[in-house]
C-alpha positions as CSV (number, residue, x, y, z in Angstrom):
1,M,14.6,-13.1,6.9
2,D,11.2,-12.2,5.7
3,K,10.9,-10.4,2.4
4,L,10.0,-6.7,2.5
5,D,6.6,-5.8,1.0
6,A,7.8,-2.7,-0.8
7,R,4.2,-1.7,-1.8
8,H,3.8,-0.3,1.7
9,L,6.9,1.8,1.5
10,T,6.9,5.5,0.5
11,I,7.8,6.2,-3.1
12,E,11.0,7.8,-2.0
13,T,12.1,4.7,-0.1
14,Q,11.2,2.5,-3.1
15,N,13.2,4.7,-5.4
16,Y,16.2,4.5,-3.0
17,L,16.0,0.7,-2.9
18,R,16.1,0.6,-6.7
19,Q,19.0,3.0,-6.9
20,H,20.9,1.1,-4.2
21,A,20.3,-2.2,-6.0
22,I,21.7,-0.8,-9.3
23,R,24.8,0.6,-7.6
24,L,25.5,-2.8,-5.9
25,R,25.0,-4.6,-9.3
26,Q,27.4,-2.1,-11.0
27,Q,30.0,-3.0,-8.3
28,G,29.7,-6.6,-9.4
29,K,27.4,-8.0,-6.7
30,R,25.3,-10.9,-7.6
31,V,21.5,-10.6,-7.9
32,N,20.9,-13.1,-5.0
33,E,23.3,-11.2,-2.8
34,I,21.6,-7.9,-3.5
35,S,18.1,-9.4,-2.9
36,Q,19.1,-10.8,0.4
37,Y,20.8,-7.6,1.5
38,L,17.9,-5.4,0.6
39,G,15.2,-7.9,1.6
40,V,13.5,-8.0,-1.8
41,H,12.8,-10.9,-4.2
42,H,15.7,-11.8,-6.6
43,N,13.3,-11.4,-9.5
44,T,12.6,-7.8,-8.4
45,V,16.3,-7.0,-8.5
46,S,16.6,-8.7,-11.9
47,E,13.7,-6.6,-13.2
48,W,15.2,-3.4,-11.9
49,W,18.6,-4.2,-13.5
50,W,16.9,-5.1,-16.9
51,E,14.9,-1.8,-16.8
52,Y,18.0,0.1,-16.0
53,K,20.0,-1.4,-18.8
54,H,17.2,-0.7,-21.3
55,Y,15.9,2.6,-20.1
56,G,18.7,4.2,-18.1
57,E,18.3,6.3,-14.9
58,T,14.7,7.2,-15.6
59,A,13.7,3.6,-15.0
60,L,14.8,3.9,-11.4
61,F,12.3,6.5,-10.4
62,Q,8.8,5.3,-9.6
63,H,5.9,7.8,-9.7
64,V,2.7,8.0,-7.7
65,P,0.4,5.4,-9.2
66,G,-3.0,6.2,-10.7
67,Q,-4.3,9.2,-12.4
68,Q,-3.6,12.6,-11.0
69,V,-6.4,15.0,-10.2
70,G,-7.9,16.3,-13.4
71,E,-6.1,13.8,-15.6
72,G,-8.1,11.8,-18.2
73,R,-11.3,13.9,-17.9
74,T,-13.7,13.8,-20.8
75,L,-15.9,16.7,-19.9
76,E,-15.0,20.3,-20.2
77,D,-15.2,22.4,-16.9
78,W,-18.4,24.0,-17.9
79,E,-20.0,20.7,-18.8
80,E,-18.9,19.2,-15.5
81,T,-20.4,22.2,-13.6
82,A,-23.7,21.8,-15.6
83,V,-23.9,18.1,-14.6
84,Q,-23.2,18.8,-11.0
85,T,-25.8,21.5,-10.9
86,A,-28.4,19.2,-12.5
87,M,-27.7,16.5,-9.9
88,E,-27.9,18.8,-6.8
89,G,-30.9,18.0,-4.7
90,H,-31.9,14.9,-6.8
91,F,-31.6,11.6,-5.0
92,P,-32.5,8.1,-6.3
93,E,-34.9,7.5,-3.4
94,N,-37.0,10.5,-4.6
95,Y,-37.8,8.6,-7.8
96,R,-38.9,5.3,-6.4
97,D,-42.5,4.2,-6.9
């Protein structure tokens, strides 16, 4: 059976796989059995189990990757507006020799 590429699954499905793997591990199933059953690599199941043991239930929930809109900005709103206004109508090709 081919291994599942979980990166292409929805966040909800990925979270479900993690939760299911932990429940199976708590029932005494071996890591290799769980990985074959869920179609993921055995190292992945081991990582999920380690994270669960060290961080609890919160480790089972993956969040949307990357920065959210507006997160990590260095300019204030008014500064951003000023830069955008200054850039409007100015294109690099207008400044070529």
